[in-house]
C-alpha positions in Angstrom: 0.1 0.0 0.1 1.4 3.3 -1.1 1.7 6.4 1.4 -1.2 8.1 -0.6 -3.6 5.2 -0.4 -2.6 5.1 3.4 -3.3 8.6 3.8 -6.7 8.3 2.0 -7.8 5.5 4.4 -6.7 7.6 7.3 -8.4 10.8 6.0 -11.6 8.8 5.4 -11.6 7.4 9.1 -10.8 10.6 10.4 -13.6 12.3 8.5 -16.2 9.7 9.6 -14.9 10.2 13.4 -15.4 13.8 12.9 -18.8 13.6 11.4 -20.4 11.0 13.5 -18.8 11.6 17.0 -16.7 14.8 17.2 -19.0 17.3 15.6 -22.3 16.1 17.2 -20.8 16.3 20.8 -19.1 19.6 20.0 -22.2 21.1 18.8 -23.9 19.8 21.9 -21.1 21.5 24.2 -21.6 24.6 22.0 -25.3 24.4 22.6 -24.6 24.3 26.4 -22.2 27.2 26.9 -24.4 29.3 24.5 -27.1 28.7 27.2 -24.6 30.0 29.9 -23.7 26.8 31.4 -20.2 26.0 32.3 -18.2 23.1 30.7 -18.0 20.1 32.8 -14.8 17.9 33.4 -16.0 15.8 30.8 -16.2 18.4 28.2 -12.9 19.7 28.9 -11.4 16.4 28.8 -13.2 16.0 25.3 -11.8 19.3 23.8 -8.3 18.4 25.2 -8.5 15.2 23.5 -9.5 16.8 20.2 -6.8 19.4 20.5 -4.2 16.6 21.0 -5.5 14.8 18.0 -5.0 17.6 15.8 -1.5 18.0 16.8 -0.9 14.4 16.2 -2.5 14.6 12.6 -0.5 17.5 11.7 1.9 15.8 9.5 -0.9 14.4 7.6 -2.6 17.9 7.2 0.8 19.1 5.8 0.8 16.4 3.0 -2.9 17.3 2.2 -3.5 21.0 2.6 -6.8 20.6 0.8 -8.4 19.6 4.4 -6.7 22.3 6.3 -9.5 24.9 6.0 -11.9 22.5 7.4 -9.7 21.6 10.2 -9.3 25.4 10.7 -13.0 25.9 11.0 -13.4 22.9 13.4 -10.4 24.6 15.7 -12.3 28.2 15.4 -15.6 26.3 16.7 -13.6 25.0 19.6 -12.1 28.2 20.1 -15.7 29.8 20.2 -16.5 27.2 22.7 -13.8 28.0 25.2 -14.3 31.8 24.8 -17.9 31.4 25.6 -17.4 29.1 28.4 -14.8 31.5 29.8 -17.3 34.2 29.6 -19.6 32.1 31.4 -17.2 31.1 34.3 -16.5 35.1 34.7 -20.2 35.8 35.1 -20.5 33.3 38.0 
């Protein structure tokens, strides 16, 4: 198997994981913080895991810049969540 076909398989798996697991959970967390609730330890652990995974796949993203914009949008979503959660914490 070539590196390109390995990358394609990894990218497909990552996209499925993002679509079926990560994005729905992230949108639930965003809804929660938009409602003024704080992040739970579980939420923080999830977001930390996502950031760690992005760092891990960075070499793959470097080889496939066509996916970088989507990843950047996802990271921006996580940043929005953390910013809003920080505001919520400061209010309480």
